[in-house]
Structure formats: structure tokens, C-alpha cells
C-alpha positions in Angstrom: 9.7 -2.3 1.9 11.2 -1.6 5.2 14.1 -2.8 7.3 14.6 -3.5 11.0 17.1 -4.2 13.7 17.0 -7.2 16.0 15.4 -6.3 19.3 18.0 -5.8 22.0 21.3 -4.2 21.1 20.2 -2.7 17.8 16.7 -1.8 18.8 18.1 0.2 21.7 20.5 2.1 19.4 18.1 2.9 16.6 15.3 5.5 16.2 12.5 5.8 13.7 14.3 8.2 11.3 17.3 5.9 11.1 15.1 2.9 10.3 13.1 4.9 7.7 16.3 6.1 6.1 17.4 2.4 5.6 13.9 1.5 4.4 14.0 4.3 1.7 17.6 3.2 0.7 16.3 -0.4 0.3 13.6 0.9 -2.0 16.2 2.5 -4.3 16.8 5.8 -2.5 14.9 9.1 -2.1 15.5 10.4 -5.5 14.2 7.1 -7.1 11.0 7.3 -5.1 10.5 11.0 -5.8 10.6 10.2 -9.4 7.4 7.9 -9.2 4.5 9.7 -10.9 2.3 6.8 -12.0 2.2 3.1 -11.3 0.4 0.3 -13.1 0.4 -3.3 -11.6 -1.2 -6.2 -13.3 -1.6 -9.8 -12.1 -4.0 -12.2 -10.5 -5.8 -13.0 -7.3 -5.7 -16.7 -6.2 -9.2 -17.5 -5.1 -10.7 -21.0 -4.7 -8.2 -22.5 -7.1 -8.9 -19.9 -9.7 -6.8 -17.0 -11.0 -8.8 -13.8 -11.2 -7.2 -10.9 -13.1 -6.4 -8.0 -10.7 -4.9 -4.6 -11.5 -3.9 -1.4 -9.6 -3.6 1.9 -11.4 -2.2 4.9 -9.4 -1.4 8.7 -10.1 0.8 9.9 -7.3 -1.2 11.8 -4.7 -4.2 12.2 -7.1 -6.1 9.0 -7.8 -6.0 5.2 -7.6 -8.1 2.4 -9.1 -8.1 -1.3 -8.2 -10.1 -3.6 -10.4 -10.8 -7.3 -10.7 -12.5 -9.2 -13.6 -14.5 -12.5 -13.6 -17.0 -14.1 -16.0 -17.0 -11.1 -18.2 -17.7 -8.7 -15.3 -15.3 -6.1 -13.8 -15.5 -4.6 -10.4 -13.6 -1.7 -9.1 -12.8 0.8 -6.3 -11.7 4.3 -7.3 -10.3 6.9 -4.9 -9.5 10.5 -5.8 -8.6 13.6 -3.7 -12.2 14.4 -3.3 -14.3 11.4 -4.2 -14.6 7.6 -4.1 -16.6 4.9 -5.7 -17.1 1.1 -5.3 -18.7 -1.1 -7.9 -19.1 -4.9 -7.3 -21.3 -6.4 -10.0 -20.7 -9.9 -8.4 -22.9 -8.8 -5.4 -25.7 -7.6 -7.6 -24.7 -3.9 -7.9 -26.1 -2.3 -11.0 -24.4 1.2 -10.6 -21.3 2.5 -8.7 -21.8 3.5 -5.1 -20.3 6.6 -3.6 -17.9 6.2 -0.8 -18.6 8.3 2.3 -16.6 11.4 2.8 -14.9 9.7 5.8 -13.9 6.7 3.8 -12.5 9.0 1.1 -10.5 10.8 3.8 -9.1 7.6 5.3 -8.0 6.4 1.9 -6.0 9.5 1.0 -2.7 8.0 2.0 -3.3 5.1 -0.4 -2.9 7.6 -3.2 0.8 8.2 -2.2 2.6 6.1 -4.8 6.1 7.2 -3.5 5.4 5.8 0.0 4.0 7.5 3.1 7.4 7.2 5.0 9.1 9.4 2.5 9.1 12.9 3.9 6.4 11.7 6.4 7.0 14.8 8.7 6.1 17.2 5.9 3.0 15.2 5.2 1.9 15.6 8.8 2.3 12.1 9.9 3.9 10.9 13.3 6.0 7.9 13.5 7.0 5.9 16.7 9.2 2.8 17.0 7.5 0.1 19.1 9.0 -3.2 20.3 10.0 -5.8 17.8 7.4 -8.4 16.9 7.7 -11.8 15.4 6.4 -12.0 11.7 6.5 -15.7 10.5 9.8 -16.2 12.3 11.3 -12.7 11.5 12.1 -10.5 14.6 10.7 -7.5 12.7 11.1 -3.8 13.6 7.7 -2.3 14.3 6.9 1.3 13.4 3.6 2.9 14.3 2.5 5.6 11.7 -0.2 7.9 12.9 -1.8 9.0 9.6 -5.1 10.7 10.9 -6.8 10.7 14.2 -8.9 7.8 12.8 -6.2 5.9 11.0 -3.0 4.2 12.3 -0.7 2.0 10.3 1.8 -0.5 11.8 4.8 -1.3 9.6 6.9 -4.5 10.3 10.4 -4.5 8.8 12.7 -7.3 8.0 16.2 -6.5 9.7 18.1 -8.4 7.1 16.7 -6.5 4.1 14.8 -3.5 5.4 11.8 -4.5 3.4 8.4 -3.9 4.7 7.0 -7.4 5.1 3.7 -6.7 6.9 1.4 -3.7 7.3 -1.5 -3.7 9.9 -4.2 -1.0 9.6 -6.5 0.2 12.4 -9.1 2.7 11.4 -12.4 4.1 12.5 -14.9 4.8 9.7 -18.6 5.7 10.0 -18.4 4.9 13.7 -17.0 1.3 13.2 -13.4 0.2 14.0 -11.8 -1.7 11.1 -8.7 -3.8 11.2 -6.7 -5.2 8.3 -3.4 -6.8 7.7 -1.3 -7.5 4.5 1.8 -9.5 4.0 4.4 -8.7 1.3 6.7 -11.1 -0.5 8.8 -11.6 -3.6 10.7 -8.3 -3.6 12.4 -7.5 -6.9 13.3 -4.7 -9.1 11.3 -3.7 -12.2 13.4 -3.3 -15.5 13.9 0.3 -14.7 15.2 -0.2 -11.2 12.2 0.3 -8.9 11.9 -2.1 -6.0 8.5 -3.5 -5.3 7.1 -6.6 -3.6 5.4 -8.6 -6.3 3.1 -10.6 -4.0 0.6 -9.1 -1.5 -1.1 -11.9 0.4 -3.0 -13.9 -2.3 -2.3 -11.3 -5.0 0.6 -11.8 -7.4 1.6 -9.1 -9.9 3.2 -10.4 -13.2 4.1 -6.8 -14.2 4.7 -3.6 -12.4 5.3 -0.5 -14.5 6.3 3.0 -13.3 5.7 6.4 -15.0 3.5 4.9 -17.9 0.7 7.0 -19.3 -2.7 6.4 -17.6 -6.0 7.3 -19.2 -8.0 9.7 -17.0 -11.2 7.6 -17.7 -9.8 4.9 -15.4 -10.5 7.2 -12.5 -14.1 8.1 -13.4 -17.0 5.7 -12.4 -18.6 3.7 -15.3 -20.6 0.5 -15.5 
């Protein structure tokens, strides 16, 4: 959920901190973001004409679980401060597999439910503003966020709304470079006033809840 200025007159006048301030305001403001302690998102993945139940559970800066269910089976990825697990029964796995220490380290910023741009300097990140880039016809502001020596995020921000509409990820894990990209749509507020995109690529969330109780068992591997 970021905003941007059109390249040229506005791009030349802005700097990353000004852009980030507007992004945070578009998300509801600093105090609203700081109040986020847990998040639960429930919806579906569109895959081959089917809707597959998909959920994300997050405890701010402590743990996150993503899970999907199909034909009576449930797969998941769990990341905590010091461990991570993958379980995909659809590929024949019988027990959860441990993530490597490097993968766990690279995933730590995903645990930040308040958004990594909020107080990014205190978190040890560096942000640079690059030239604007076209995102499906939008002349989007581009911010480069250096998270770790092995992970860089590129945020693309709509200049009309200051929403983050695309995030590209470049990381190195276990000696291999990995690239990813996610587009964000359908921005709207929850009943309690938190702004979220409700569609990520082919995933649509029917419900997003903030500060709801989450069972610790969700963040422990099980079959």
C-alpha cells in the first residue's frame, strides 16, 4: 500500500521519506499500523478453475503461517523468529521439512505485520528511490528496500492513491538467486478501519481480521 509521484516534476521534488510518509498515511497512519498485533486472512486461490481455501495467520514480528487445503489435505509454511517448516502433502511429503537457517533469516521481514516501511531505519533497512516504472499503465514510484545483504525488495507505488501495487523480491538463498513478483489489488478497509489489499495475484481474501486471538498451535509443525 504505497503511493507515488509522476516521474518528472514530482519525482525530482520527492525523496523516499516523503513517499513513505504518504504511503503510511494511505494505510491509515502510523498509530493505526503500530496497533497491529495479529492478522488473520482467509480466502481462496484460483487455480485451474478451482477455488482452493487459503489462509494467512500472523503474530507481529514473531510468527506467520500460510496454509492451503484441497481434497481433505492441508499444506503449510510456518516461519518464526528462529525456525521454519514446509509441509506439502500434495507432493508426497509425509512429515514437515525444516527450512534452512538462511531461508528462515530471509523470511524474517515477512513476520512484520505492521509493514517494513514503518520505522524502517530503526529496523536496519536502507531505502532508495529509483526511476518510476510502468506497472500495467501506472507510472509507479519505485522504492528499493535493502533488507539484508541477501534480500532486496522493490516497491511500486500508485501516484494517485499511494497504495503499493507491486512488490518484486530478489534474494540469494543456499547459493541460488531467487526472484519473485506479487501484484496487489482491491484495496479496502476492514470494519475496524485497517486498509489492506484483498487480492494478491490469484489469491482473494474474503475476510481480513486484525488483533484477533491466534492459537500458538498454528505456529508449531504438525501433520
